[in-house]
NUMIGU-99579 format. One record per residue (C-alpha): residue in one letter; x, y, z. Coordinates in Angstrom, 3 decimals. Layout:
<recs>
REC resn       xx       yy       zz
REC    A        X        Y        Z
...
</recs>
This chain:
<recs>
REC resn       xx       yy       zz
REC    M  141.108  121.564  -67.770
REC    N  140.557  117.957  -68.746
REC    R  142.857  115.730  -66.733
REC    G  142.180  112.601  -68.744
REC    T  141.018  109.799  -66.475
REC    R  142.067  111.480  -63.239
REC    R  141.099  115.029  -62.494
REC    L  137.315  115.005  -62.367
REC    T  135.144  118.021  -62.995
REC    G  131.708  119.308  -62.137
REC    A  128.829  119.682  -64.566
REC    A  129.578  123.257  -65.619
REC    T  133.219  122.524  -66.346
REC    M  132.346  119.375  -68.280
REC    V  129.954  121.343  -70.486
REC    A  132.665  123.900  -71.121
REC    L  135.026  121.064  -72.089
REC    A  132.439  119.606  -74.428
REC    A  131.947  122.960  -76.123
REC    T  135.685  123.397  -76.495
REC    L  136.114  119.950  -78.013
REC    T  133.258  120.558  -80.424
REC    A  134.593  123.917  -81.510
REC    G  138.134  122.605  -81.823
REC    T  139.609  125.649  -80.094
REC    L  141.926  124.010  -77.578
REC    T  145.186  125.901  -77.347
REC    G  148.403  125.520  -75.397
REC    G  151.450  127.418  -74.251
REC    A  155.121  127.119  -74.998
REC    N  156.856  123.803  -74.656
REC    G  158.758  123.628  -71.413
REC    A  159.055  119.874  -70.938
REC    T  162.496  119.306  -72.383
REC    A  165.518  119.923  -70.224
REC    A  167.821  122.640  -71.409
REC    T  170.983  121.543  -73.169
REC    G  173.674  120.826  -70.634
REC    Q  171.340  120.730  -67.604
REC    T  172.166  117.640  -65.551
REC    R  169.145  115.487  -64.806
REC    D  168.284  111.915  -63.879
REC    Y  166.774  109.585  -66.495
REC    L  165.324  106.109  -66.830
REC    V  167.232  104.495  -69.696
REC    F  165.430  101.388  -70.992
REC    Y  167.811   98.999  -72.690
REC    A  166.943   96.571  -75.475
REC    D  166.766   92.841  -74.756
REC    G  170.228   91.504  -74.027
REC    A  171.804   94.935  -74.462
REC    K  172.379   96.025  -70.865
REC    D  176.182   96.185  -71.104
REC    K  176.058   98.017  -74.405
REC    A  173.580  100.537  -72.965
REC    L  175.799  101.122  -69.937
REC    A  178.714  101.758  -72.267
REC    A  176.614  104.238  -74.263
REC    I  175.695  106.091  -71.067
REC    R  179.374  106.436  -70.138
REC    K  180.366  107.442  -73.659
REC    D  177.760  110.205  -73.741
REC    G  178.911  111.738  -70.468
REC    G  176.431  110.062  -68.145
REC    T  176.757  108.273  -64.836
REC    T  174.897  105.116  -63.854
REC    L  173.128  105.506  -60.502
REC    S  171.302  102.160  -60.303
REC    T  169.849   99.361  -62.416
REC    E  166.452   97.621  -62.384
REC    G  166.830   94.182  -63.877
REC    K  163.171   93.193  -63.489
REC    L  162.025   95.786  -66.017
REC    G  165.291   96.326  -67.884
REC    Y  166.285   99.915  -67.215
REC    V  169.081  102.001  -65.764
REC    V  168.727  105.137  -63.656
REC    A  171.385  107.431  -65.086
REC    R  172.464  111.050  -64.660
REC    G  173.407  113.027  -67.724
REC    P  173.643  116.493  -69.318
REC    G  170.088  117.158  -70.483
REC    T  168.925  117.195  -74.089
REC    R  172.385  116.551  -75.501
REC    F  172.656  113.382  -73.421
REC    I  169.220  112.089  -74.481
REC    E  169.765  112.735  -78.173
REC    S  173.160  111.020  -78.059
REC    L  171.597  107.941  -76.483
REC    A  168.946  107.935  -79.215
REC    G  171.649  106.926  -81.663
REC    S  172.370  103.670  -79.839
REC    D  170.487  100.543  -80.867
REC    A  170.912   99.346  -77.267
REC    V  168.536  102.017  -75.975
REC    A  164.775  101.441  -76.326
REC    G  163.656  104.666  -74.640
REC    V  164.654  107.377  -72.181
REC    S  162.314  109.082  -69.739
REC    S  162.996  111.793  -67.175
REC    N  163.119  110.504  -63.613
REC    R  161.454  113.453  -61.915
REC    E  162.324  113.691  -58.231
REC    I  158.721  114.468  -57.364
REC    G  157.933  110.834  -58.043
REC    F  160.705  108.794  -56.457
REC    A  159.818  105.587  -54.660
REC    A  159.813  104.938  -50.947
REC    S  162.972  103.373  -49.575
REC    D  161.139  100.148  -48.794
REC    A  159.600   99.792  -52.246
REC    A  162.252   97.362  -53.473
REC    T  162.141   95.102  -50.424
REC    A  160.262   91.839  -50.487
REC    P  156.705   92.523  -49.305
REC    T  155.236   90.651  -46.390
REC    R  151.723   89.292  -46.277
REC    G  149.526   91.741  -44.345
REC    S  147.359   90.230  -41.654
REC    V  143.640   90.594  -42.189
REC    S  142.624   88.545  -39.149
REC    D  141.796   91.723  -37.232
REC    I  139.503   93.051  -39.982
REC    P  135.813   92.333  -39.347
REC    A  134.319   89.910  -41.823
REC    V  131.546   91.203  -44.063
REC    K  128.166   90.711  -42.392
REC    L  125.143   90.352  -44.611
REC    S  121.815   90.822  -42.897
REC    G  119.790   90.939  -46.085
REC    G  119.125   94.649  -45.719
REC    A  120.497   97.403  -47.929
REC    E  123.035  100.013  -46.820
REC    P  121.547  103.398  -45.796
REC    L  122.552  105.160  -49.042
REC    A  121.924  102.210  -51.368
REC    G  118.926  104.016  -52.841
REC    Q  121.325  106.573  -54.314
REC    Q  123.528  103.923  -55.918
REC    W  121.928  103.551  -59.351
REC    D  125.308  102.249  -60.503
REC    M  125.197   99.198  -58.249
REC    K  121.598   98.427  -59.222
REC    M  122.606   98.529  -62.899
REC    I  125.236   95.823  -62.478
REC    G  123.441   93.676  -59.903
REC    A  125.704   94.546  -56.964
REC    T  122.969   94.724  -54.333
REC    A  121.827   93.057  -51.111
REC    A  119.453   90.880  -53.131
REC    G  122.018   90.348  -55.885
REC    S  125.733   89.530  -55.787
REC    Y  126.208   90.555  -52.130
REC    A  124.064   87.627  -51.018
REC    T  126.114   84.938  -52.740
REC    A  129.455   86.441  -53.828
REC    P  130.533   89.499  -51.802
REC    G  134.199   88.733  -52.341
REC    S  136.875   87.170  -50.171
REC    K  139.358   88.863  -47.814
REC    K  142.003   86.690  -49.453
REC    V  141.573   88.662  -52.681
REC    L  143.930   91.656  -52.735
REC    V  142.793   94.603  -54.840
REC    G  145.444   97.219  -55.588
REC    I  144.465  100.843  -56.178
REC    I  147.180  102.689  -58.122
REC    D  145.968  106.232  -57.599
REC    T  146.370  109.390  -55.479
REC    G  146.193  107.387  -52.253
REC    V  143.410  105.866  -50.177
REC    D  141.959  107.241  -46.938
REC    G  142.379  104.009  -45.004
REC    K  140.787  105.534  -41.911
REC    H  137.520  106.411  -43.649
REC    P  134.793  104.585  -41.661
REC    D  133.436  102.996  -44.836
REC    I  136.838  101.788  -46.060
REC    A  138.763  100.950  -42.869
REC    P  137.202   97.479  -42.299
REC    N  138.556   96.300  -45.658
REC    F  141.802   98.301  -45.777
REC    N  145.096   96.393  -45.653
REC    L  147.601   98.871  -44.211
REC    A  150.396   96.312  -43.871
REC    L  150.599   95.767  -47.626
REC    S  149.861   99.359  -48.669
REC    R  152.662  101.553  -49.980
REC    N  153.238  105.162  -51.058
REC    F  155.655  105.410  -53.994
REC    V  155.766  109.220  -54.243
REC    T  157.009  112.165  -52.222
REC    D  155.019  115.391  -52.300
REC    R  156.665  118.452  -53.756
REC    P  155.125  121.875  -53.097
REC    N  156.287  123.422  -56.411
REC    D  157.241  122.258  -59.884
REC    S  160.621  122.803  -61.538
REC    N  159.622  126.363  -62.498
REC    G  158.579  127.295  -58.977
REC    K  154.839  127.135  -59.636
REC    T  152.540  125.401  -57.155
REC    L  152.355  121.656  -57.719
REC    D  151.242  119.695  -54.630
REC    G  151.117  122.629  -52.259
REC    P  152.377  122.637  -48.652
REC    C  153.481  119.302  -47.200
REC    E  151.273  117.795  -44.503
REC    F  153.812  115.345  -43.050
REC    P  157.549  115.368  -42.216
REC    G  159.731  114.852  -45.236
REC    C  156.720  115.472  -47.525
REC    K  155.985  111.756  -47.316
REC    D  152.309  110.940  -46.743
REC    P  151.405  107.767  -44.807
REC    A  150.141  104.766  -46.758
REC    D  146.579  105.353  -45.533
REC    W  146.315  108.988  -46.642
REC    D  144.744  110.710  -49.659
REC    D  144.995  114.472  -50.167
REC    D  143.077  114.423  -53.447
REC    G  140.074  112.174  -52.833
REC    H  140.214  110.469  -56.212
REC    G  141.825  107.246  -54.998
REC    T  139.489  107.040  -52.012
REC    H  136.432  107.296  -54.281
REC    V  137.850  104.534  -56.504
REC    A  138.629  102.251  -53.546
REC    S  135.151  102.780  -52.081
REC    T  133.457  101.854  -55.359
REC    I  135.462   98.646  -55.475
REC    G  135.109   97.473  -51.896
REC    S  133.318   99.588  -49.281
REC    P  131.977   97.037  -46.780
REC    V  128.438   96.135  -45.814
REC    N  128.504   97.603  -42.306
REC    G  125.303   99.587  -41.820
REC    L  126.986  102.838  -42.858
REC    G  126.717  104.758  -46.118
REC    I  127.242  102.606  -49.182
REC    A  128.698   99.265  -50.220
REC    G  131.110   98.665  -53.073
REC    V  130.916   96.113  -55.856
REC    A  132.866   93.516  -53.835
REC    P  132.296   94.454  -50.167
REC    G  134.270   91.505  -48.787
REC    V  137.682   91.972  -50.464
REC    S  140.900   93.533  -49.149
REC    L  141.884   96.989  -50.430
REC    V  145.565   97.848  -50.891
REC    N  146.789  101.391  -51.528
REC    L  149.567  101.496  -54.150
REC    R  149.974  105.244  -54.414
REC    A  151.639  106.511  -57.585
REC    G  149.934  109.896  -58.006
REC    Q  150.926  113.284  -56.665
REC    D  148.519  115.394  -54.606
REC    S  148.192  117.496  -57.765
REC    G  146.828  114.497  -59.682
REC    L  149.939  114.020  -61.833
REC    F  151.260  110.485  -62.352
REC    F  154.857  110.010  -63.457
REC    L  156.534  106.950  -64.878
REC    K  158.831  105.760  -62.075
REC    P  156.146  105.508  -59.346
REC    S  153.873  103.639  -61.770
REC    L  156.662  101.174  -62.549
REC    D  157.371  100.723  -58.845
REC    A  153.691  100.209  -58.026
REC    L  153.185   97.569  -60.713
REC    T  156.381   95.737  -59.798
REC    Y  155.408   95.732  -56.133
REC    A  151.898   94.512  -56.964
REC    A  153.392   91.578  -58.846
REC    D  155.812   90.683  -56.059
REC    A  153.239   91.132  -53.267
REC    G  150.641   88.805  -54.757
REC    I  148.073   91.483  -55.593
REC    D  145.280   89.870  -57.622
REC    V  143.795   92.790  -59.563
REC    V  144.841   96.416  -59.959
REC    N  142.776   99.470  -60.873
REC    M  144.500  102.258  -62.845
REC    S  142.266  105.305  -63.277
REC    Y  144.915  107.589  -64.736
REC    Y  147.361  108.116  -67.581
REC    V  151.121  108.497  -67.277
REC    D  152.236  112.123  -67.448
REC    P  153.379  114.309  -69.049
REC    W  151.948  113.029  -72.371
REC    L  148.260  112.279  -72.921
REC    F  149.211  110.579  -76.201
REC    N  152.628  108.942  -76.382
REC    C  154.076  108.928  -79.902
REC    A  157.233  107.004  -80.742
REC    S  158.181  109.088  -83.772
REC    N  155.894  112.097  -84.122
REC    P  157.425  114.799  -86.384
REC    A  155.731  117.383  -84.157
REC    D  158.066  116.410  -81.297
REC    S  161.793  116.863  -80.799
REC    K  164.080  113.822  -80.771
REC    A  164.331  114.071  -76.986
REC    E  160.552  114.196  -76.648
REC    Q  160.136  111.211  -78.960
REC    L  162.614  109.218  -76.893
REC    E  160.827  110.179  -73.671
REC    Q  157.518  108.944  -75.041
REC    R  159.138  105.713  -76.191
REC    G  160.377  105.356  -72.619
REC    V  156.835  105.653  -71.264
REC    I  155.478  103.153  -73.796
REC    T  158.329  100.672  -73.267
REC    G  158.612  101.019  -69.505
REC    M  154.916  100.639  -68.766
REC    Q  154.577   97.689  -71.158
REC    R  157.423   95.906  -69.408
REC    A  155.847   96.563  -66.000
REC    I  152.448   95.387  -67.241
REC    D  153.969   92.220  -68.707
REC    Y  155.863   91.578  -65.459
REC    A  152.670   91.950  -63.415
REC    R  150.477   89.837  -65.708
REC    K  152.986   86.982  -65.705
REC    R  152.692   86.960  -61.919
REC    G  148.903   86.813  -61.863
REC    V  147.877   90.455  -61.697
REC    T  144.771   91.395  -63.706
REC    L  145.142   94.993  -64.900
REC    I  142.124   97.256  -65.422
REC    S  142.237  100.881  -66.613
REC    A  139.915  103.805  -67.206
REC    L  139.682  104.637  -70.909
REC    G  139.781  108.441  -70.643
REC    N  137.532  111.498  -70.476
REC    G  138.373  113.358  -73.685
REC    S  135.263  112.508  -75.781
REC    T  137.776  111.085  -78.260
REC    D  137.741  108.134  -80.644
REC    L  141.093  106.707  -79.578
REC    G  141.300  104.813  -82.842
REC    K  141.242  108.086  -84.774
REC    P  142.869  110.812  -82.647
REC    K  143.759  114.010  -84.465
REC    S  145.239  116.414  -81.943
REC    D  146.587  116.625  -78.420
REC    A  146.363  120.060  -76.811
REC    T  147.139  119.074  -73.220
REC    S  150.681  117.728  -73.513
REC    P  153.230  117.969  -72.102
REC    D  151.448  118.876  -68.866
REC    Y  154.562  119.226  -66.712
REC    P  155.903  121.689  -65.772
REC    A  152.862  123.989  -65.740
REC    D  152.044  125.919  -68.944
REC    S  154.167  123.651  -71.151
REC    E  151.324  122.238  -73.249
REC    R  150.935  122.963  -76.943
REC    V  148.716  121.787  -79.780
REC    R  150.267  118.951  -81.782
REC    K  148.918  116.587  -84.399
REC    V  148.650  112.919  -83.417
REC    D  147.391  109.752  -85.081
REC    N  146.569  106.154  -84.178
REC    S  150.247  105.289  -83.782
REC    C  150.155  107.422  -80.621
REC    I  148.716  105.738  -77.527
REC    N  147.280  106.625  -74.152
REC    V  149.237  104.736  -71.473
REC    P  148.197  102.490  -69.754
REC    A  144.695  102.406  -71.313
REC    E  146.043  101.344  -74.715
REC    S  148.924   99.213  -73.456
REC    K  148.780   95.511  -74.308
REC    G  147.330   93.272  -71.624
REC    V  145.225   95.980  -70.005
REC    I  141.399   95.806  -69.837
REC    S  140.124   99.310  -70.607
REC    V  136.713  100.565  -69.527
REC    S  134.409  103.233  -70.982
REC    A  131.727  104.976  -68.912
REC    V  127.929  104.866  -69.094
REC    G  125.231  106.930  -67.406
REC    P  122.053  105.813  -65.591
REC    T  120.202  104.855  -68.800
REC    T  123.218  102.800  -70.000
REC    R  123.985  105.418  -72.660
REC    K  127.726  105.916  -73.135
REC    A  128.704  109.043  -71.212
REC    Y  129.364  112.017  -73.465
REC    Y  132.840  112.637  -72.016
REC    S  133.990  109.026  -72.252
REC    D  136.685  108.140  -74.758
REC    Y  135.805  105.246  -77.045
REC    G  137.188  103.190  -79.920
REC    N  136.549   99.856  -81.573
REC    E  140.047   98.615  -80.747
REC    Q  140.342  100.409  -77.416
REC    A  137.092   99.841  -75.455
REC    D  137.082   96.408  -73.826
REC    L  134.202   96.853  -71.379
REC    A  131.786   99.512  -70.160
REC    A  130.638  100.311  -66.612
REC    P  128.743  102.992  -64.688
REC    G  130.794  106.188  -64.609
REC    G  127.991  108.716  -64.411
REC    D  126.617  111.339  -66.763
REC    E  124.736  114.264  -65.258
REC    Y  122.835  114.795  -68.537
REC    D  121.820  111.180  -69.136
REC    G  118.074  111.120  -68.567
REC    G  117.276  114.811  -68.663
REC    K  118.052  118.144  -70.307
REC    K  119.290  119.724  -67.070
REC    A  122.370  118.565  -65.222
REC    D  121.669  116.439  -62.134
REC    V  124.590  115.442  -59.935
REC    T  122.739  112.352  -58.672
REC    R  123.231  110.829  -62.116
REC    T  126.929  110.555  -61.267
REC    V  128.560  108.005  -58.943
REC    L  128.411  108.234  -55.139
REC    A  131.363  106.885  -53.140
REC    A  133.511  107.690  -50.114
REC    A  135.381  110.990  -49.738
REC    P  138.031  112.006  -47.146
REC    E  136.603  114.523  -44.688
REC    H  139.814  116.575  -44.557
REC    V  139.768  117.009  -48.346
REC    L  136.154  118.213  -48.324
REC    R  136.936  120.667  -45.518
REC    S  139.963  122.030  -47.373
REC    Q  137.759  122.587  -50.424
REC    G  135.165  124.486  -48.403
REC    M  132.491  121.846  -48.997
REC    L  131.614  121.348  -45.326
REC    S  130.487  123.785  -42.648
REC    A  132.387  124.095  -39.377
REC    S  129.891  121.680  -37.829
REC    G  130.292  119.180  -40.677
REC    E  127.153  119.919  -42.659
REC    P  127.560  119.409  -46.449
REC    L  127.546  122.720  -48.338
REC    S  127.174  121.187  -51.800
REC    P  124.550  118.869  -53.314
REC    S  127.458  116.703  -54.457
REC    I  128.312  115.811  -50.837
REC    V  126.338  113.363  -48.680
REC    R  126.861  112.581  -44.971
REC    D  125.802  109.423  -43.136
REC    C  126.281  108.638  -39.447
REC    L  126.206  105.458  -37.355
REC    N  126.555  105.284  -33.571
REC    G  127.838  108.848  -33.421
REC    A  130.481  108.362  -36.159
REC    C  129.926  110.180  -39.449
REC    A  131.300  109.490  -42.915
REC    Y  131.216  111.533  -46.105
REC    Y  130.509  110.607  -49.703
REC    Q  130.807  112.509  -52.972
REC    Y  129.165  112.343  -56.378
REC    L  131.780  112.234  -59.154
REC    A  131.733  111.326  -62.844
REC    G  134.382  109.920  -65.159
REC    T  135.834  106.787  -66.640
REC    S  137.801  106.850  -63.368
REC    M  134.507  105.904  -61.738
REC    A  133.691  103.250  -64.374
REC    S  136.944  101.315  -64.130
REC    P  136.601  100.378  -60.418
REC    H  133.195   98.808  -61.111
REC    A  134.943   96.429  -63.518
REC    T  137.737   95.893  -61.002
REC    G  135.176   94.959  -58.361
REC    V  133.552   92.414  -60.688
REC    A  136.996   90.963  -61.429
REC    A  137.546   90.637  -57.659
REC    I  134.273   88.682  -57.374
REC    L  135.437   86.268  -60.082
REC    I  138.843   85.815  -58.444
REC    S  137.137   85.223  -55.077
REC    R  135.049   82.467  -56.622
REC    F  137.598   80.748  -58.858
REC    G  141.034   81.714  -57.562
REC    K  143.364   78.966  -56.357
REC    P  145.693   79.160  -53.346
REC    G  148.698   81.248  -54.220
REC    K  150.992   84.067  -53.214
REC    G  149.150   86.648  -51.159
REC    G  146.209   84.317  -50.598
REC    V  144.730   83.283  -53.926
REC    T  145.657   83.645  -57.571
REC    M  143.905   83.391  -60.930
REC    P  145.384   83.766  -64.427
REC    P  144.532   87.227  -65.842
REC    E  143.447   85.687  -69.137
REC    D  140.801   83.637  -67.291
REC    V  139.562   86.706  -65.409
REC    Q  139.317   88.605  -68.690
REC    R  137.443   85.771  -70.389
REC    L  134.828   85.639  -67.624
REC    L  134.499   89.424  -67.449
REC    Y  133.652   89.453  -71.150
REC    A  131.353   86.414  -70.889
REC    T  129.309   87.851  -68.023
REC    A  129.009   91.395  -69.406
REC    T  125.626   92.561  -70.692
REC    K  125.985   92.999  -74.445
REC    K  124.877   96.356  -75.809
REC    S  124.646   97.443  -79.435
REC    C  125.759  100.743  -80.904
REC    P  123.025  103.408  -80.889
REC    S  120.894  103.837  -83.992
REC    P  121.900  105.808  -85.906
REC    R  125.523  105.014  -85.111
REC    K  126.372  108.688  -85.513
REC    Y  125.121  109.740  -82.099
REC    V  124.598  113.397  -81.134
REC    Y  124.843  114.417  -77.477
REC    R  122.857  117.582  -76.694
REC    M  123.592  119.420  -73.439
REC    E  122.927  123.006  -72.386
REC    G  122.759  124.131  -76.022
REC    Q  125.936  122.276  -76.985
REC    E  126.291  119.300  -79.324
REC    I  128.923  116.573  -79.505
REC    T  128.782  113.975  -82.283
REC    Q  130.432  110.576  -81.830
REC    V  130.336  107.535  -84.119
REC    C  130.072  103.989  -82.750
REC    E  131.607  101.162  -84.774
REC    G  131.425   97.411  -84.286
REC    S  128.934   94.656  -83.459
REC    K  126.677   94.079  -80.465
REC    T  129.244   91.731  -78.965
REC    D  132.209   94.105  -79.390
REC    N  131.953   97.770  -80.307
REC    G  133.644  101.083  -79.732
REC    F  131.155  102.458  -77.174
REC    Y  130.657   99.428  -74.917
REC    G  133.361   96.941  -75.853
REC    H  132.215   93.446  -74.898
REC    G  129.389   94.885  -72.798
REC    I  128.511   96.475  -69.464
REC    V  130.028   94.600  -66.516
REC    D  127.592   92.531  -64.471
REC    A  128.316   91.551  -60.860
REC    G  125.114   89.518  -60.681
REC    E  126.207   87.314  -63.554
REC    A  129.749   87.069  -62.198
REC    A  128.288   85.781  -58.939
REC    K  126.697   82.767  -60.637
REC    V  128.633   82.059  -63.849
REC    A  130.303   78.666  -64.214
REC    P  134.119   78.719  -64.604
</recs>
């Protein structure tokens, strides 16, 4: 199953996805996302500007109870009687959107408190000896963008004062190739694991910690750890190095172990990032349960339309709040092989609870959130030859930049996992997946082990726009390290200036010729059309990010 920008797949599964997309045979089950009439549930009710009191009155009138309010983003947490309650609220001009507040994604009790600056004085500074890391030869991605010992590492490895937030499934802060740069004091977990979904089907599986609350340096999925490693694994003589090996990494967990990301944790993570002085945030996911959020799609019920409006409105408010406080926001574009400017169908939504998806028609008024939210820099993926990856979403209005995300077919007719991106993986996740022997030997060509002074670390090859986005985030961190001014959290730099320099330093790349490009893999074909100019097009946006250029560009 394609999990958008999150749940990554191996070569065989990706080929199956490509064939399915080409044939147009995606199907779904019955819709189970909408609460039954009369069932009491909690909701996020987003009120229109200046309409808080009127919205509160509407909640009371329609049989609801106000539980709490969030003035920063303009919403009320309310409890009400299911579909009837939502549809009644839809009639009020004071209500901009209503989204379910699923308990599997509630925030930690300390999420609303004022964050304190985490000390990084005990974290070893990056040491550059001029030599490459042991696995640097397998990092074609870093060579492509000039993030090497002879390139950006030598002059602009990034500053510990730059705080990079990873909104993802968590980060293994104890991984030997992440720990030196991991800021535990500032890291937060905004979700609580839940073994089963609302229908009793397995969601996150058994809880590993008391109260189903994972520590802020834990990742049971591996996705967030891979992202964090790509951004900022240190130069320490072990394994690999990230794009900006000198920055501080902050876990802002908003994803379940299952890989689902719900609205409330994402809002909490973005608000916290803004208040904590985080400089740049990576978002390699979309907000569940809708891949495409449509404000008024006839294919959806009134309650479903209002829920999608809630996602669109809520995330835009959180993004605006963060940007105004100096947070640069970078997102993966998506893995659906789709022209996001011309979408036709969505067969994966709603994806919660399990087996609720159905096929529905969509159009360009429907958006992927946060990739298509205003103020977000969205990144498509390329393979080793700089060809846009076959799975990567694209679009002339949607693609802002491109970066290495991997493509196992780029450069040959047979799949080769080494054409994907290598980065850190949690050992306990690999063991649970049966990818390591009892003695720790890798059992899959996608897993690599490296040891230093008796301590071993593991790395995994993965592909996706999830892997592309952190390359851009790392380059942004280099720019902020160079040009940021003293500010909350250490340094600060206006997001519009970061964006301008990201675009200016990117390597421009034209659409392929002919523009109607045909991907051929394992007997399958996928045709995609690139639109736009060399300086801004639907495959590569403003170009492929370049750490080497970012290390020397003038402000």
